[in-house]
C-alpha positions as CSV (number, residue, x, y, z in Angstrom):
1,X,-40.6,-5.8,-8.2
2,X,-38.3,-8.3,-6.6
3,X,-37.7,-8.7,-2.9
4,X,-33.9,-9.0,-3.3
5,X,-31.7,-7.8,-6.2
6,X,-28.1,-9.1,-6.1
7,X,-25.5,-7.5,-8.3
8,X,-22.6,-9.8,-9.2
9,X,-22.4,-13.5,-10.2
10,X,-19.3,-14.3,-8.3
11,X,-18.9,-16.8,-5.4
12,X,-20.2,-14.2,-2.8
13,X,-23.2,-13.0,-4.7
14,X,-24.3,-16.6,-5.5
15,X,-23.9,-17.7,-1.9
16,X,-25.9,-14.7,-0.7
17,X,-28.6,-15.8,-3.1
18,X,-28.3,-19.3,-1.8
19,X,-28.6,-18.2,1.8
20,X,-31.6,-16.0,1.1
21,X,-33.6,-18.6,-0.9
22,X,-33.0,-21.2,1.8
23,X,-34.2,-18.9,4.5
24,X,-37.1,-17.4,2.4
25,X,-38.2,-20.0,-0.2
26,X,-41.0,-17.8,-1.4
27,X,-39.0,-14.7,-1.9
28,X,-38.5,-13.2,-5.3
29,X,-34.8,-13.0,-5.8
30,X,-32.9,-11.9,-8.9
31,X,-29.2,-11.9,-9.5
32,X,-27.7,-9.9,-12.3
33,X,-24.3,-10.5,-13.9
34,X,-22.8,-8.3,-16.6
35,X,-20.9,-11.2,-18.3
36,X,-22.5,-14.0,-20.3
37,X,-21.6,-16.5,-17.5
38,X,-20.9,-16.4,-13.8
39,X,-17.3,-16.9,-12.5
40,X,-15.6,-15.0,-15.3
41,X,-13.6,-12.8,-13.0
42,X,-12.1,-13.3,-9.5
43,X,-14.2,-16.3,-8.6
44,X,-13.2,-18.3,-11.6
45,X,-9.6,-17.1,-11.9
46,X,-8.3,-17.8,-8.4
47,X,-6.0,-20.6,-7.3
48,X,-8.9,-22.9,-6.1
49,X,-7.1,-23.4,-2.8
50,X,-9.4,-24.1,0.2
51,X,-7.4,-22.4,2.9
52,X,-7.4,-23.8,6.5
53,X,-7.6,-20.5,8.4
54,X,-4.3,-20.2,10.3
55,X,-3.0,-17.1,8.6
56,X,-5.4,-14.6,10.2
57,X,-5.6,-12.8,13.5
58,X,-8.1,-14.1,15.9
59,X,-10.3,-11.0,15.9
60,X,-10.7,-10.9,12.1
61,X,-13.7,-11.9,10.0
62,X,-11.3,-14.0,7.9
63,X,-10.3,-16.1,11.0
64,X,-14.0,-16.5,11.8
65,X,-15.1,-17.8,8.5
66,X,-12.1,-19.6,6.8
67,X,-12.1,-22.7,9.0
68,X,-15.8,-23.3,8.7
69,X,-15.9,-22.3,5.1
70,X,-13.2,-24.9,4.3
71,X,-15.4,-27.7,5.7
72,X,-18.6,-26.2,4.2
73,X,-17.2,-26.0,0.7
74,X,-15.8,-29.5,0.8
75,X,-19.3,-30.8,1.9
76,X,-21.0,-28.8,-0.9
77,X,-18.6,-30.3,-3.5
78,X,-19.1,-33.8,-2.3
79,X,-22.9,-33.4,-2.2
80,X,-22.9,-32.1,-5.8
81,X,-20.3,-34.6,-7.1
82,X,-17.4,-32.1,-7.6
83,X,-13.8,-33.3,-7.0
84,X,-11.7,-32.1,-4.1
85,X,-7.9,-32.6,-4.0
86,X,-7.1,-33.3,-0.4
87,X,-3.4,-32.4,-1.0
88,X,-2.7,-30.5,2.3
89,X,-0.1,-27.8,2.7
90,X,3.4,-27.3,4.1
91,X,4.6,-23.9,5.1
92,X,8.4,-23.7,5.3
93,X,11.0,-21.3,6.7
94,X,14.3,-20.3,5.1
95,X,16.1,-18.8,8.1
96,X,15.8,-18.0,11.8
97,X,13.8,-14.8,11.1
98,X,11.2,-16.7,9.0
99,X,11.1,-19.3,11.8
100,X,9.6,-16.6,14.0
101,X,7.0,-16.0,11.4
102,X,6.2,-19.7,11.3
103,X,5.8,-19.7,15.1
104,X,3.3,-16.8,14.7
105,X,1.3,-18.8,12.1
106,X,1.1,-21.8,14.5
107,X,0.0,-19.5,17.3
108,X,-2.8,-18.0,15.2
109,X,-3.9,-21.4,14.1
110,X,-4.1,-22.7,17.7
111,X,-6.1,-19.6,18.7
112,X,-8.4,-20.1,15.7
113,X,-8.9,-23.7,16.4
114,X,-7.4,-24.8,13.1
115,X,-5.6,-28.1,12.9
116,X,-1.9,-27.7,12.3
117,X,1.2,-29.6,13.4
118,X,5.0,-29.2,13.5
119,X,7.1,-31.3,11.2
120,X,10.8,-31.5,11.8
121,X,13.4,-31.3,9.0
122,X,13.9,-35.0,9.4
123,X,10.2,-35.8,9.2
124,X,9.8,-33.5,6.3
125,X,12.5,-35.3,4.4
126,X,10.8,-38.6,5.1
127,X,7.3,-37.4,4.0
128,X,8.2,-34.8,1.4
129,X,11.8,-35.3,0.3
130,X,11.6,-32.5,-2.3
131,X,10.7,-29.8,0.2
132,X,13.3,-28.1,2.4
133,X,12.9,-25.9,5.5
134,X,14.9,-24.4,8.3
135,X,14.7,-26.5,11.4
136,X,10.9,-27.3,11.1
137,X,7.9,-26.8,8.9
138,X,4.2,-26.2,9.6
139,X,1.8,-28.9,8.2
140,X,-1.8,-28.1,7.4
141,X,-3.8,-31.3,6.7
142,X,-7.1,-29.6,5.9
143,X,-5.9,-27.4,3.1
144,X,-7.3,-28.7,-0.3
145,X,-7.9,-27.5,-3.8
146,X,-11.0,-27.5,-6.1
147,X,-11.9,-26.2,-9.5
148,X,-13.1,-22.7,-8.8
149,X,-15.0,-22.2,-12.1
150,X,-16.8,-25.5,-11.7
151,X,-17.7,-24.8,-8.0
152,X,-19.0,-21.3,-8.8
153,X,-21.1,-22.5,-11.7
154,X,-22.5,-25.3,-9.5
155,X,-23.7,-22.6,-7.0
156,X,-25.5,-20.9,-9.9
157,X,-27.1,-24.2,-10.9
158,X,-28.2,-24.8,-7.2
159,X,-29.9,-21.4,-6.8
160,X,-31.7,-21.7,-10.1
161,X,-33.0,-25.1,-8.9
162,X,-34.3,-23.3,-5.8
163,X,-36.1,-20.6,-7.8
164,X,-33.6,-17.7,-8.0
165,X,-33.7,-15.8,-11.3
166,X,-30.1,-15.4,-12.7
167,X,-29.8,-12.8,-15.5
168,X,-26.5,-12.8,-17.4
169,X,-25.4,-10.2,-19.9
170,X,-27.2,-7.7,-17.6
171,X,-24.9,-5.0,-16.3
172,X,-25.7,-2.4,-13.6
173,X,-25.8,1.1,-15.2
174,X,-27.0,3.5,-12.6
175,X,-29.4,4.1,-9.6
176,X,-32.6,5.7,-10.9
177,X,-34.1,6.3,-7.5
178,X,-34.4,4.4,-4.2
179,X,-35.8,1.0,-5.1
180,X,-35.0,1.1,-8.8
181,X,-31.9,0.7,-11.0
182,X,-31.2,0.8,-14.6
183,X,-29.4,-2.1,-16.2
184,X,-28.2,-2.8,-19.7
185,X,-31.4,-4.8,-20.2
186,X,-33.9,-2.3,-18.7
187,X,-34.9,-1.2,-15.3
188,X,-35.4,-3.4,-12.2
189,X,-37.4,-2.4,-9.1
190,X,-36.5,-4.0,-5.8
191,X,-37.1,-3.9,-2.0
192,X,-33.5,-4.5,-1.1
193,X,-30.3,-4.4,-3.2
194,X,-27.1,-6.4,-2.4
195,X,-24.0,-5.2,-4.2
196,X,-21.4,-8.0,-4.7
197,X,-19.8,-6.6,-7.8
198,X,-16.2,-7.3,-6.9
199,X,-13.9,-5.1,-9.0
200,X,-16.7,-2.5,-9.3
201,X,-18.3,-2.8,-5.8
202,X,-16.9,0.5,-4.7
203,X,-18.2,2.4,-7.7
204,X,-21.7,1.0,-7.3
205,X,-21.6,1.6,-3.6
206,X,-20.8,5.3,-4.2
207,X,-24.0,5.7,-6.2
208,X,-25.8,4.8,-2.9
209,X,-23.7,7.0,-0.6
210,X,-21.2,4.4,0.6
211,X,-17.5,3.7,0.1
212,X,-16.6,7.4,0.3
213,X,-13.2,6.6,1.8
214,X,-12.4,3.5,-0.3
215,X,-11.3,2.7,-3.8
216,X,-10.5,-0.7,-5.4
217,X,-6.9,-1.1,-6.5
218,X,-6.4,-4.0,-8.8
219,X,-3.5,-6.4,-8.5
220,X,-2.8,-9.0,-11.3
221,X,-2.1,-12.6,-10.3
222,X,-0.7,-15.1,-12.7
223,X,0.9,-18.6,-12.3
224,X,3.4,-20.7,-14.2
225,X,1.8,-24.0,-14.9
226,X,3.2,-27.5,-15.2
227,X,0.2,-29.4,-16.5
228,X,1.7,-32.9,-16.1
229,X,3.2,-32.2,-12.7
230,X,6.6,-33.2,-14.2
231,X,8.3,-32.0,-11.0
232,X,6.3,-34.6,-9.0
233,X,5.1,-32.0,-6.5
234,X,3.1,-33.9,-3.8
235,X,1.5,-31.0,-1.8
236,X,1.0,-27.2,-1.7
237,X,4.3,-25.6,-0.5
238,X,4.1,-22.0,0.9
239,X,6.8,-19.6,2.3
240,X,6.3,-17.7,5.5
241,X,4.3,-14.6,4.3
242,X,5.0,-11.0,5.1
243,X,2.1,-10.5,7.5
244,X,2.1,-6.7,6.9
245,X,0.5,-7.1,3.5
246,X,-2.3,-9.4,2.2
247,X,-0.2,-11.4,-0.2
248,X,1.2,-14.9,0.6
249,X,4.3,-14.9,-1.5
250,X,5.4,-17.1,-4.4
251,X,4.5,-20.8,-3.7
252,X,3.8,-24.1,-5.3
253,X,0.1,-25.1,-5.6
254,X,-1.5,-28.3,-6.8
255,X,-4.8,-28.0,-8.8
256,X,-7.7,-30.4,-8.4
257,X,-6.4,-32.2,-11.5
258,X,-3.0,-32.5,-9.8
259,X,-1.3,-29.9,-12.1
260,X,1.5,-27.9,-10.4
261,X,1.7,-24.1,-10.4
262,X,4.3,-21.6,-9.3
263,X,3.1,-18.1,-8.3
264,X,1.1,-16.0,-8.0
265,X,2.3,-12.6,-8.9
266,X,0.7,-9.5,-7.2
267,X,1.5,-7.0,-9.9
268,X,-0.2,-3.6,-9.7
269,X,-2.6,-3.4,-12.6
270,X,-3.6,-0.2,-14.4
271,X,-7.3,-0.7,-14.8
272,X,-9.8,-3.0,-13.2
273,X,-10.0,-5.7,-15.9
274,X,-6.4,-5.3,-17.1
275,X,-5.9,-9.0,-17.8
276,X,-4.0,-8.9,-21.1
277,X,-2.8,-6.1,-23.4
278,X,-5.5,-3.4,-23.7
279,X,-8.4,-5.7,-23.2
280,X,-11.3,-3.9,-21.4
281,X,-9.3,-0.6,-21.3
282,X,-11.0,2.3,-19.6
283,X,-9.3,5.7,-19.5
284,X,-11.1,6.9,-16.4
285,X,-10.0,3.9,-14.5
286,X,-6.4,4.3,-15.7
287,X,-6.3,7.9,-14.5
288,X,-7.8,7.1,-11.1
289,X,-5.7,4.0,-10.4
290,X,-2.5,5.7,-11.6
291,X,-3.3,8.6,-9.2
292,X,-3.5,6.3,-6.2
293,X,-0.6,4.1,-7.3
294,X,1.6,7.1,-7.7
295,X,0.6,8.3,-4.3
296,X,1.4,5.0,-2.8
297,X,4.7,4.9,-4.6
298,X,5.7,8.5,-3.5
299,X,4.7,7.9,0.2
300,X,5.9,4.2,0.1
301,X,2.8,3.3,2.1
302,X,3.0,-0.3,3.5
303,X,6.3,-0.7,1.5
304,X,4.5,-0.3,-1.8
305,X,7.7,0.8,-3.7
306,X,9.5,-2.4,-2.8
307,X,6.4,-4.5,-3.5
308,X,6.0,-2.9,-7.0
309,X,9.6,-3.5,-7.9
310,X,9.6,-7.1,-6.7
311,X,6.3,-8.0,-8.4
312,X,7.3,-6.5,-11.8
313,X,10.3,-8.8,-11.8
314,X,8.0,-11.8,-11.6
315,X,7.0,-11.2,-15.2
316,X,10.3,-13.1,-16.0
317,X,9.8,-16.8,-15.8
318,X,13.3,-17.4,-14.6
319,X,12.9,-15.1,-11.7
320,X,9.6,-16.6,-10.6
321,X,11.1,-20.1,-10.8
322,X,14.2,-19.0,-8.8
323,X,11.9,-17.7,-6.0
324,X,10.1,-21.0,-5.9
325,X,13.3,-23.1,-5.9
326,X,14.1,-21.6,-2.5
327,X,11.3,-23.7,-1.0
328,X,12.6,-27.1,-2.4
329,X,15.7,-29.2,-2.9
330,X,16.8,-29.8,-6.5
331,X,13.5,-30.0,-8.4
332,X,12.9,-30.4,-12.2
333,X,11.2,-27.1,-13.3
334,X,11.2,-27.7,-17.0
335,X,7.5,-28.5,-17.0
336,X,6.6,-24.9,-15.9
337,X,6.5,-23.7,-19.4
338,X,3.4,-21.5,-19.8
339,X,1.4,-18.9,-17.9
340,X,-2.0,-19.6,-16.5
341,X,-5.1,-17.5,-17.1
342,X,-4.5,-14.2,-15.3
343,X,-6.7,-13.0,-12.4
344,X,-7.3,-9.6,-10.9
345,X,-7.5,-9.2,-7.1
346,X,-10.0,-6.5,-6.2
347,X,-8.1,-5.0,-3.2
348,X,-9.7,-2.2,-1.2
349,X,-7.6,0.8,-0.4
350,X,-8.4,3.2,2.4
351,X,-7.9,6.6,0.7
352,X,-7.4,8.4,3.9
353,X,-4.8,6.2,5.6
354,X,-3.4,4.7,2.3
355,X,-3.6,1.3,3.8
356,X,-4.6,-1.9,2.0
357,X,-7.7,-3.2,3.9
358,X,-6.9,-6.8,4.9
359,X,-10.3,-7.9,6.2
360,X,-13.8,-8.1,4.8
361,X,-15.7,-4.8,4.6
362,X,-19.4,-4.5,4.3
363,X,-21.5,-1.3,4.4
364,X,-25.2,-0.7,4.2
365,X,-28.5,0.6,5.4
366,X,-32.2,-0.5,5.3
367,X,-32.2,-0.2,1.4
368,X,-28.9,-1.6,0.2
369,X,-25.9,-3.6,1.3
370,X,-22.5,-3.4,-0.2
371,X,-19.8,-6.0,0.0
372,X,-16.7,-3.8,-0.6
373,X,-13.8,-6.0,0.3
374,X,-14.1,-9.7,-0.3
375,X,-10.4,-10.6,-0.8
376,X,-8.7,-13.9,-0.3
377,X,-9.8,-16.2,1.3
378,X,-13.3,-15.0,0.2
379,X,-13.6,-18.1,-2.0
380,X,-13.0,-20.5,1.0
381,X,-15.1,-18.3,3.3
382,X,-18.0,-17.8,0.9
383,X,-20.7,-20.0,2.6
384,X,-20.4,-18.7,6.2
385,X,-19.5,-15.2,5.1
386,X,-22.6,-15.0,2.9
387,X,-24.8,-16.3,5.8
388,X,-23.2,-13.6,8.1
389,X,-23.9,-10.8,5.6
390,X,-27.5,-11.9,5.3
391,X,-28.1,-12.2,9.0
392,X,-26.3,-9.0,10.0
393,X,-27.0,-6.7,7.0
394,X,-29.8,-8.0,4.8
395,X,-32.1,-8.9,7.6
396,X,-31.1,-5.9,9.8
397,X,-32.6,-2.5,9.2
398,X,-31.1,0.6,10.8
399,X,-31.6,4.3,10.1
400,X,-27.9,5.1,10.1
401,X,-25.1,3.7,8.1
402,X,-23.6,0.6,9.6
403,X,-20.4,-1.2,8.6
404,X,-17.9,-3.8,9.6
């Protein structure tokens, strides 16, 4: 029997294991991952951007953890010899209406204690002549990028060094009874289970009596890449986002290797690992997801209809490039000639309200804990978020269901 059993070898599961083994060095901790390696889904397929924390409302968990997570991940990378591209970020407006959104981002950043500053059109032209804005832009000096796969694998290496058992090719199958599950490699008995299964977190949680009003809706994100940064992009360039939904719009991103990317898309996917063609196709998932996507389309909840139309058009390279060109002056885009590896965003939907849940969601009791919604910026927030989950859920026992 193990003291703690963690399901999922993504950035959150690994950091929960890291927090636990640091707090209880003698504890028996096992982490299982269904793939042959960690980071093969969202954690290794995201942009690698370390966000600063000025997008989020002050009372949200995202606001609480992004700023400190940015600093903590940079520190971890430096301690472990991993590169960090301190490329910063500029958020630009295209008209007077977007300028209001830019003002709101500055206000949120100030409330959250995140360093941002205004940059006039003239100053922007001096510092970043390729980038254009309406009247002024918002500069974020602490935004950076890392290699998400390398970082996630380094967390795996760290926890193994500390004594955590990491079992790959070991998938959760079902709950046998309280304190025991069946996996693809046999049964495992545990004192406390922590579910960090990402795209499948809701399905596993339902086996334990949780996530009754939630379902994961997958959105596919892909970028166009310019591996040589032929366009000479000097920093991340973002538009003012639609704050009513959790997506940040088409933007330019620099990788840790100084490659340039345009994207991402947020295209509704049809099953949970719908990366390419019919890979990983599951009929039951297709039926369930089409049911909810049709419901969202018919009700036009949170403007889903317009979102779906606009996102599907981004499959055309010319359209995606045209959207990005609105953020810059004349820029050479011929280097953006191939698609990046696609990623799937595990986005939680409240099935009663038909709202996309924009903040982290955790449910649990004295026997199990379920991280249901660890959406962007979960990668940036992973270290403090994991510590918060351990302190408030893993180490806390209550008779009734508790959630945040």
